[in-house]
PyMOL Python script that loads the backbone (N, CA, C, O; Angstrom):
from pymol import cmd

cmd.read_pdbstr("""\
ATOM      1  N   UNK A   1       8.289 -24.507 -12.552  1.00  0.00           N
ATOM      2  CA  UNK A   1       8.173 -23.382 -13.453  1.00  0.00           C
ATOM      3  C   UNK A   1       7.029 -23.623 -14.440  1.00  0.00           C
ATOM      4  O   UNK A   1       6.281 -22.702 -14.767  1.00  0.00           O
ATOM      5  N   UNK A   2       6.901 -24.841 -14.901  1.00  0.00           N
ATOM      6  CA  UNK A   2       5.805 -25.149 -15.817  1.00  0.00           C
ATOM      7  C   UNK A   2       4.465 -24.987 -15.112  1.00  0.00           C
ATOM      8  O   UNK A   2       3.473 -24.607 -15.733  1.00  0.00           O
ATOM      9  N   UNK A   3       4.439 -25.276 -13.814  1.00  0.00           N
ATOM     10  CA  UNK A   3       3.216 -25.101 -13.035  1.00  0.00           C
ATOM     11  C   UNK A   3       2.754 -23.645 -13.061  1.00  0.00           C
ATOM     12  O   UNK A   3       1.566 -23.366 -13.222  1.00  0.00           O
ATOM     13  N   UNK A   4       3.705 -22.720 -12.901  1.00  0.00           N
ATOM     14  CA  UNK A   4       3.360 -21.296 -12.908  1.00  0.00           C
ATOM     15  C   UNK A   4       2.888 -20.841 -14.287  1.00  0.00           C
ATOM     16  O   UNK A   4       1.987 -20.009 -14.387  1.00  0.00           O
ATOM     17  N   UNK A   5       3.486 -21.376 -15.346  1.00  0.00           N
ATOM     18  CA  UNK A   5       3.056 -21.022 -16.693  1.00  0.00           C
ATOM     19  C   UNK A   5       1.616 -21.473 -16.930  1.00  0.00           C
ATOM     20  O   UNK A   5       0.822 -20.735 -17.512  1.00  0.00           O
ATOM     21  N   UNK A   6       1.284 -22.664 -16.488  1.00  0.00           N
ATOM     22  CA  UNK A   6      -0.077 -23.169 -16.649  1.00  0.00           C
ATOM     23  C   UNK A   6      -1.045 -22.368 -15.786  1.00  0.00           C
ATOM     24  O   UNK A   6      -2.169 -22.088 -16.204  1.00  0.00           O
ATOM     25  N   UNK A   7      -0.609 -21.998 -14.580  1.00  0.00           N
ATOM     26  CA  UNK A   7      -1.466 -21.204 -13.696  1.00  0.00           C
ATOM     27  C   UNK A   7      -1.778 -19.843 -14.319  1.00  0.00           C
ATOM     28  O   UNK A   7      -2.927 -19.401 -14.290  1.00  0.00           O
ATOM     29  N   UNK A   8      -0.767 -19.175 -14.882  1.00  0.00           N
ATOM     30  CA  UNK A   8      -1.009 -17.886 -15.524  1.00  0.00           C
ATOM     31  C   UNK A   8      -1.888 -18.038 -16.763  1.00  0.00           C
ATOM     32  O   UNK A   8      -2.681 -17.148 -17.069  1.00  0.00           O
ATOM     33  N   UNK A   9      -1.758 -19.148 -17.474  1.00  0.00           N
ATOM     34  CA  UNK A   9      -2.615 -19.388 -18.630  1.00  0.00           C
ATOM     35  C   UNK A   9      -4.066 -19.538 -18.199  1.00  0.00           C
ATOM     36  O   UNK A   9      -4.962 -19.008 -18.857  1.00  0.00           O
ATOM     37  N   UNK A  10      -4.309 -20.245 -17.115  1.00  0.00           N
ATOM     38  CA  UNK A  10      -5.674 -20.403 -16.608  1.00  0.00           C
ATOM     39  C   UNK A  10      -6.235 -19.067 -16.139  1.00  0.00           C
ATOM     40  O   UNK A  10      -7.401 -18.755 -16.383  1.00  0.00           O
ATOM     41  N   UNK A  11      -5.396 -18.274 -15.459  1.00  0.00           N
ATOM     42  CA  UNK A  11      -5.820 -16.936 -15.037  1.00  0.00           C
ATOM     43  C   UNK A  11      -6.193 -16.089 -16.249  1.00  0.00           C
ATOM     44  O   UNK A  11      -7.185 -15.360 -16.221  1.00  0.00           O
ATOM     45  N   UNK A  12      -5.399 -16.187 -17.311  1.00  0.00           N
ATOM     46  CA  UNK A  12      -5.674 -15.422 -18.527  1.00  0.00           C
ATOM     47  C   UNK A  12      -6.991 -15.858 -19.164  1.00  0.00           C
ATOM     48  O   UNK A  12      -7.762 -15.020 -19.632  1.00  0.00           O
ATOM     49  N   UNK A  13      -7.247 -17.153 -19.182  1.00  0.00           N
ATOM     50  CA  UNK A  13      -8.498 -17.642 -19.770  1.00  0.00           C
ATOM     51  C   UNK A  13      -9.706 -17.160 -18.980  1.00  0.00           C
ATOM     52  O   UNK A  13     -10.703 -16.729 -19.559  1.00  0.00           O
ATOM     53  N   UNK A  14      -9.615 -17.235 -17.666  1.00  0.00           N
ATOM     54  CA  UNK A  14     -10.728 -16.780 -16.827  1.00  0.00           C
ATOM     55  C   UNK A  14     -10.932 -15.281 -16.973  1.00  0.00           C
ATOM     56  O   UNK A  14     -12.067 -14.818 -17.087  1.00  0.00           O
ATOM     57  N   UNK A  15      -9.841 -14.515 -16.971  1.00  0.00           N
ATOM     58  CA  UNK A  15      -9.952 -13.058 -17.123  1.00  0.00           C
ATOM     59  C   UNK A  15     -10.508 -12.696 -18.494  1.00  0.00           C
ATOM     60  O   UNK A  15     -11.276 -11.741 -18.619  1.00  0.00           O
ATOM     61  N   UNK A  16     -10.128 -13.448 -19.519  1.00  0.00           N
ATOM     62  CA  UNK A  16     -10.650 -13.185 -20.856  1.00  0.00           C
ATOM     63  C   UNK A  16     -12.136 -13.446 -20.957  1.00  0.00           C
ATOM     64  O   UNK A  16     -12.859 -12.689 -21.605  1.00  0.00           O
ATOM     65  N   UNK A  17     -12.601 -14.511 -20.322  1.00  0.00           N
ATOM     66  CA  UNK A  17     -14.030 -14.833 -20.333  1.00  0.00           C
ATOM     67  C   UNK A  17     -14.830 -13.765 -19.594  1.00  0.00           C
ATOM     68  O   UNK A  17     -15.938 -13.417 -20.000  1.00  0.00           O
ATOM     69  N   UNK A  18     -14.264 -13.251 -18.512  1.00  0.00           N
ATOM     70  CA  UNK A  18     -14.963 -12.245 -17.723  1.00  0.00           C
ATOM     71  C   UNK A  18     -14.842 -10.838 -18.304  1.00  0.00           C
ATOM     72  O   UNK A  18     -15.483  -9.912 -17.809  1.00  0.00           O
ATOM     73  N   UNK A  19     -14.041 -10.668 -19.332  1.00  0.00           N
ATOM     74  CA  UNK A  19     -13.964  -9.384 -20.016  1.00  0.00           C
ATOM     75  C   UNK A  19     -12.839  -8.471 -19.560  1.00  0.00           C
ATOM     76  O   UNK A  19     -12.825  -7.293 -19.916  1.00  0.00           O
ATOM     77  N   UNK A  20     -11.910  -8.979 -18.794  1.00  0.00           N
ATOM     78  CA  UNK A  20     -10.762  -8.183 -18.359  1.00  0.00           C
ATOM     79  C   UNK A  20      -9.633  -8.377 -19.361  1.00  0.00           C
ATOM     80  O   UNK A  20      -8.742  -9.199 -19.146  1.00  0.00           O
ATOM     81  N   UNK A  21      -9.667  -7.625 -20.453  1.00  0.00           N
ATOM     82  CA  UNK A  21      -8.713  -7.819 -21.542  1.00  0.00           C
ATOM     83  C   UNK A  21      -7.285  -7.487 -21.174  1.00  0.00           C
ATOM     84  O   UNK A  21      -6.365  -8.201 -21.573  1.00  0.00           O
ATOM     85  N   UNK A  22      -7.078  -6.416 -20.420  1.00  0.00           N
ATOM     86  CA  UNK A  22      -5.718  -6.034 -20.049  1.00  0.00           C
ATOM     87  C   UNK A  22      -5.055  -7.045 -19.146  1.00  0.00           C
ATOM     88  O   UNK A  22      -3.884  -7.381 -19.325  1.00  0.00           O
ATOM     89  N   UNK A  23      -5.802  -7.525 -18.179  1.00  0.00           N
ATOM     90  CA  UNK A  23      -5.261  -8.534 -17.258  1.00  0.00           C
ATOM     91  C   UNK A  23      -4.998  -9.836 -18.009  1.00  0.00           C
ATOM     92  O   UNK A  23      -3.992 -10.505 -17.772  1.00  0.00           O
ATOM     93  N   UNK A  24      -5.902 -10.188 -18.909  1.00  0.00           N
ATOM     94  CA  UNK A  24      -5.729 -11.426 -19.673  1.00  0.00           C
ATOM     95  C   UNK A  24      -4.485 -11.338 -20.558  1.00  0.00           C
ATOM     96  O   UNK A  24      -3.720 -12.298 -20.654  1.00  0.00           O
ATOM     97  N   UNK A  25      -4.285 -10.194 -21.200  1.00  0.00           N
ATOM     98  CA  UNK A  25      -3.106 -10.031 -22.058  1.00  0.00           C
ATOM     99  C   UNK A  25      -1.812 -10.104 -21.270  1.00  0.00           C
ATOM    100  O   UNK A  25      -0.840 -10.715 -21.714  1.00  0.00           O
ATOM    101  N   UNK A  26      -1.801  -9.484 -20.106  1.00  0.00           N
ATOM    102  CA  UNK A  26      -0.605  -9.521 -19.264  1.00  0.00           C
ATOM    103  C   UNK A  26      -0.331 -10.938 -18.776  1.00  0.00           C
ATOM    104  O   UNK A  26       0.821 -11.372 -18.760  1.00  0.00           O
ATOM    105  N   UNK A  27      -1.365 -11.657 -18.381  1.00  0.00           N
ATOM    106  CA  UNK A  27      -1.187 -13.022 -17.892  1.00  0.00           C
ATOM    107  C   UNK A  27      -0.702 -13.943 -19.006  1.00  0.00           C
ATOM    108  O   UNK A  27       0.112 -14.833 -18.760  1.00  0.00           O
ATOM    109  N   UNK A  28      -1.187 -13.741 -20.216  1.00  0.00           N
ATOM    110  CA  UNK A  28      -0.718 -14.552 -21.343  1.00  0.00           C
ATOM    111  C   UNK A  28       0.753 -14.269 -21.619  1.00  0.00           C
ATOM    112  O   UNK A  28       1.524 -15.189 -21.890  1.00  0.00           O
ATOM    113  N   UNK A  29       1.141 -13.007 -21.551  1.00  0.00           N
ATOM    114  CA  UNK A  29       2.545 -12.650 -21.760  1.00  0.00           C
ATOM    115  C   UNK A  29       3.451 -13.295 -20.728  1.00  0.00           C
ATOM    116  O   UNK A  29       4.511 -13.819 -21.069  1.00  0.00           O
ATOM    117  N   UNK A  30       3.043 -13.262 -19.478  1.00  0.00           N
ATOM    118  CA  UNK A  30       3.832 -13.886 -18.413  1.00  0.00           C
ATOM    119  C   UNK A  30       3.894 -15.400 -18.621  1.00  0.00           C
ATOM    120  O   UNK A  30       4.946 -16.012 -18.435  1.00  0.00           O
ATOM    121  N   UNK A  31       2.781 -15.995 -19.002  1.00  0.00           N
ATOM    122  CA  UNK A  31       2.755 -17.443 -19.230  1.00  0.00           C
ATOM    123  C   UNK A  31       3.695 -17.835 -20.364  1.00  0.00           C
ATOM    124  O   UNK A  31       4.376 -18.857 -20.276  1.00  0.00           O
ATOM    125  N   UNK A  32       3.739 -17.039 -21.424  1.00  0.00           N
ATOM    126  CA  UNK A  32       4.642 -17.334 -22.540  1.00  0.00           C
ATOM    127  C   UNK A  32       6.098 -17.260 -22.105  1.00  0.00           C
ATOM    128  O   UNK A  32       6.899 -18.137 -22.429  1.00  0.00           O
ATOM    129  N   UNK A  33       6.429 -16.215 -21.376  1.00  0.00           N
ATOM    130  CA  UNK A  33       7.813 -16.052 -20.917  1.00  0.00           C
ATOM    131  C   UNK A  33       8.219 -17.212 -20.018  1.00  0.00           C
ATOM    132  O   UNK A  33       9.297 -17.780 -20.191  1.00  0.00           O
ATOM    133  N   UNK A  34       7.373 -17.566 -19.068  1.00  0.00           N
ATOM    134  CA  UNK A  34       7.688 -18.670 -18.161  1.00  0.00           C
ATOM    135  C   UNK A  34       7.805 -19.996 -18.903  1.00  0.00           C
ATOM    136  O   UNK A  34       8.650 -20.826 -18.568  1.00  0.00           O
ATOM    137  N   UNK A  35       6.956 -20.198 -19.914  1.00  0.00           N
ATOM    138  CA  UNK A  35       7.026 -21.445 -20.676  1.00  0.00           C
ATOM    139  C   UNK A  35       8.340 -21.559 -21.435  1.00  0.00           C
ATOM    140  O   UNK A  35       8.949 -22.629 -21.458  1.00  0.00           O
ATOM    141  N   UNK A  36       8.785 -20.472 -22.056  1.00  0.00           N
ATOM    142  CA  UNK A  36      10.034 -20.534 -22.818  1.00  0.00           C
ATOM    143  C   UNK A  36      11.249 -20.657 -21.902  1.00  0.00           C
ATOM    144  O   UNK A  36      12.235 -21.293 -22.274  1.00  0.00           O
ATOM    145  N   UNK A  37      11.197 -20.063 -20.718  1.00  0.00           N
ATOM    146  CA  UNK A  37      12.280 -20.257 -19.752  1.00  0.00           C
ATOM    147  C   UNK A  37      12.324 -21.719 -19.318  1.00  0.00           C
ATOM    148  O   UNK A  37      13.398 -22.315 -19.238  1.00  0.00           O
ATOM    149  N   UNK A  38      11.152 -22.298 -19.038  1.00  0.00           N
ATOM    150  CA  UNK A  38      11.084 -23.710 -18.673  1.00  0.00           C
ATOM    151  C   UNK A  38      11.644 -24.584 -19.795  1.00  0.00           C
ATOM    152  O   UNK A  38      12.399 -25.522 -19.540  1.00  0.00           O
ATOM    153  N   UNK A  39      11.270 -24.273 -21.031  1.00  0.00           N
ATOM    154  CA  UNK A  39      11.722 -25.067 -22.167  1.00  0.00           C
ATOM    155  C   UNK A  39      13.239 -25.000 -22.319  1.00  0.00           C
ATOM    156  O   UNK A  39      13.886 -26.017 -22.571  1.00  0.00           O
ATOM    157  N   UNK A  40      13.804 -23.809 -22.167  1.00  0.00           N
ATOM    158  CA  UNK A  40      15.255 -23.654 -22.277  1.00  0.00           C
ATOM    159  C   UNK A  40      15.972 -24.413 -21.163  1.00  0.00           C
ATOM    160  O   UNK A  40      16.969 -25.088 -21.422  1.00  0.00           O
ATOM    161  N   UNK A  41      15.483 -24.314 -19.937  1.00  0.00           N
ATOM    162  CA  UNK A  41      16.106 -25.034 -18.824  1.00  0.00           C
ATOM    163  C   UNK A  41      15.977 -26.542 -18.988  1.00  0.00           C
ATOM    164  O   UNK A  41      16.881 -27.287 -18.610  1.00  0.00           O
ATOM    165  N   UNK A  42      14.871 -26.993 -19.544  1.00  0.00           N
ATOM    166  CA  UNK A  42      14.672 -28.416 -19.780  1.00  0.00           C
ATOM    167  C   UNK A  42      15.687 -28.945 -20.801  1.00  0.00           C
ATOM    168  O   UNK A  42      16.273 -30.010 -20.611  1.00  0.00           O
ATOM    169  N   UNK A  43      15.882 -28.193 -21.875  1.00  0.00           N
ATOM    170  CA  UNK A  43      16.842 -28.607 -22.904  1.00  0.00           C
ATOM    171  C   UNK A  43      18.259 -28.610 -22.341  1.00  0.00           C
ATOM    172  O   UNK A  43      19.035 -29.526 -22.615  1.00  0.00           O
ATOM    173  N   UNK A  44      18.599 -27.588 -21.555  1.00  0.00           N
ATOM    174  CA  UNK A  44      19.928 -27.551 -20.940  1.00  0.00           C
ATOM    175  C   UNK A  44      20.128 -28.723 -19.980  1.00  0.00           C
ATOM    176  O   UNK A  44      21.217 -29.292 -19.916  1.00  0.00           O
ATOM    177  N   UNK A  45      19.099 -29.080 -19.246  1.00  0.00           N
ATOM    178  CA  UNK A  45      19.198 -30.218 -18.337  1.00  0.00           C
ATOM    179  C   UNK A  45      19.390 -31.521 -19.112  1.00  0.00           C
ATOM    180  O   UNK A  45      20.119 -32.410 -18.672  1.00  0.00           O
ATOM    181  N   UNK A  46      18.743 -31.625 -20.250  1.00  0.00           N
ATOM    182  CA  UNK A  46      18.936 -32.831 -21.069  1.00  0.00           C
ATOM    183  C   UNK A  46      20.349 -32.912 -21.627  1.00  0.00           C
ATOM    184  O   UNK A  46      20.945 -33.989 -21.669  1.00  0.00           O
ATOM    185  N   UNK A  47      20.886 -31.767 -22.056  1.00  0.00           N
ATOM    186  CA  UNK A  47      22.212 -31.769 -22.670  1.00  0.00           C
ATOM    187  C   UNK A  47      23.327 -31.966 -21.648  1.00  0.00           C
ATOM    188  O   UNK A  47      24.253 -32.738 -21.893  1.00  0.00           O
ATOM    189  N   UNK A  48      23.256 -31.294 -20.526  1.00  0.00           N
ATOM    190  CA  UNK A  48      24.353 -31.307 -19.571  1.00  0.00           C
ATOM    191  C   UNK A  48      24.128 -32.254 -18.395  1.00  0.00           C
ATOM    192  O   UNK A  48      25.022 -32.417 -17.564  1.00  0.00           O
ATOM    193  N   UNK A  49      22.998 -32.857 -18.308  1.00  0.00           N
ATOM    194  CA  UNK A  49      22.702 -33.735 -17.191  1.00  0.00           C
ATOM    195  C   UNK A  49      23.126 -35.170 -17.395  1.00  0.00           C
ATOM    196  O   UNK A  49      23.029 -35.987 -16.479  1.00  0.00           O
ATOM    197  N   UNK A  50      23.596 -35.485 -18.587  1.00  0.00           N
ATOM    198  CA  UNK A  50      23.991 -36.873 -18.868  1.00  0.00           C
ATOM    199  C   UNK A  50      25.413 -37.133 -18.414  1.00  0.00           C
ATOM    200  O   UNK A  50      26.282 -36.266 -18.501  1.00  0.00           O
ATOM    201  N   UNK A  51      25.631 -38.342 -17.928  1.00  0.00           N
ATOM    202  CA  UNK A  51      26.970 -38.729 -17.524  1.00  0.00           C
ATOM    203  C   UNK A  51      27.699 -39.304 -18.735  1.00  0.00           C
ATOM    204  O   UNK A  51      27.108 -40.041 -19.524  1.00  0.00           O
ATOM    205  N   UNK A  52      28.972 -38.972 -18.883  1.00  0.00           N
ATOM    206  CA  UNK A  52      29.722 -39.499 -20.036  1.00  0.00           C
ATOM    207  C   UNK A  52      29.980 -40.995 -19.892  1.00  0.00           C
ATOM    208  O   UNK A  52      30.162 -41.506 -18.787  1.00  0.00           O
ATOM    209  N   UNK A  53      29.991 -41.671 -21.004  1.00  0.00           N
ATOM    210  CA  UNK A  53      30.288 -43.111 -21.001  1.00  0.00           C
ATOM    211  C   UNK A  53      31.783 -43.307 -20.925  1.00  0.00           C
ATOM    212  O   UNK A  53      32.555 -42.570 -21.539  1.00  0.00           O
ATOM    213  N   UNK A  54      32.178 -44.297 -20.173  1.00  0.00           N
ATOM    214  CA  UNK A  54      33.628 -44.554 -20.010  1.00  0.00           C
ATOM    215  C   UNK A  54      34.012 -45.815 -20.722  1.00  0.00           C
ATOM    216  O   UNK A  54      35.180 -46.203 -20.704  1.00  0.00           O
TER     217      UNK A  54
END
""", "prot")
cmd.dss("prot")
cmd.show_as("cartoon", "prot")
cmd.util.cbc("prot")
cmd.orient("prot")
């Protein structure tokens, strides 16, 4: 998931340099959403992925 967020960020940067503002804005929005989903899943994996001590 983080890979896709970085890919959309790179697409946004290239589109912004070439002057495609609408495409760049959309790609940045998608990258932000994917990054926050990745972050939430990462935190959940840290919290619930640990084995209890006996």
